[in-house]
N, C-alpha and C positions, 0 to 999 in steps of 0.2 A: 504494500498500498503504499508507502512513503515514497518510492520511485515513481508512482503516479503522481502523488502530489507534487514533485519536483516538478514533474512535466506539465501539470496543468500551472502551476506560478508562473514556470517559463512560458507557455502558451498564453496566458493573459497579458502578462508584461508586452511581450512579442507583438500580440495583436492590438493591444491598447497603444503601442508605438507606430505601427502601422496604421491605425484608424486614424490615429492626432494627425500623422503625417498626410495621409490622403485628404484629410480637413484642410489643413493647412496649404498643401497644393490647390485643393478646389478653390479656395479662396484667392489664390493667387493667379492664376489662370482662368479661373471663370470668365472675367474682363474681355480677354485677349479672345478667349475661346467666342464668345458673343461678338466681338467685333468681327471676326472672320466669320462666322455665319448666321448674317444678318438676315438671311430669308428663311430660318429655320423657326416653324412656330411652334416647335415642341423646345426650344431653347427654356424660354420661362417657364413652362412646366417642371420640367427638370430641376432649374433652381429652386423652385419653391419645393420639392419634394425632397431636395438631397439636407437641407437640414434637420428637419424633423428626423429622416431617416436616421443621417449622424448621429443625433439627440439618442434615438431610440436603440441605437448601436452603442455610444457611451455608457449609458447609464448601467447594462449589468460588467461590461467589462471594468469600471471605476469602481463598484461595489467589490468583483470578486477579488480585485487588486490589492484593495482595502483592506480586505477580508485576510488574503494568503501574505500580506505584510504584518499580520498580527496587529493590525492599526497603527504602526509606528506612526508616532503624531506627524513628523517632518513628509513622510509620505502620503499618509491619509490627506493631510492639508494642502499638498502640491495637488494631488489629483482630484479632491472636493473642489477646490479653489479652480483649477483649470475647466474642470467641466461646468463650473457657474459662470465662467466668464465668457464659455461658449456658448453657453445657453442664453446670459445676457446680451452678447454680441448678436444672435440671431433674433430673439425676441425685440429687444431695444431699438438695434438697429434697422430691423425689417420693418417693424410698425409704426417708430417715432424718429430717430436719431438718423438715419440716412446710412447708404451704403458703405462709407468711410469708415465709421464707427463699427461697423457689422464687421467689415474686413480686419479692422486692425484688432479689436475682441478676439475674432474667432481665432486669428492666427496667434494672439498673444495666449488664449486659452490654450491650443495646440501644443505650443512649446512648454507650457507649463503641465500639460498631460505628458508628453514626451518625455520631461525631465524627471517627472515623479514615477513612471514605468521604469525609465532608467533606472532610478534610484532604488526600486524595488527590485529589478533586476539582479541589479548588484548587493542588494541586502542577502538574495538568496545564495549566491555566490561566496558571500564572506559572512554570513552569520554564524556563531558558534553554540547557540542556545539549541541544544538538543531535544528539547520539549518543542521545538516549532516542527509539525509535521511535512516540511519541505526540506528534512535533511535524509538521505538514504539512509537506512539503518546497514552496520557492518556487521555482519553474520560470522560468526565462529565458526570456520570450514574443518571439520576432522582433519587432523594432518594424516596421510596416507605413509 
């Protein structure tokens, strides 16, 4: 079971880094894509659904990564703050403050999430507390 836990911890952090990176790339390149494809009628619809999909994807990833960090305050704070900044960027930027705020907040939140997941990944590599389930157990093998 500990090997499965180690694998799950690494998976959640890698997935979190990937989704946060994709989110940041989306914010940086979506305006370029819009300017290249001005005749596409699907682009506004795709953009409208991108943020809710990212938010829905981030919720379980942040939760499981924070739980797997054993709620280490630095890691959990970065993950939750990054998620809240992305959420605020979407809600406040999209509905009230405009595209620039939305882009800046989403990129800032994405980088906070990437840093939090990276710290969590490093935590799993360096942690010496064997009560944490992300440590593989060394089984004593009988000598032949």
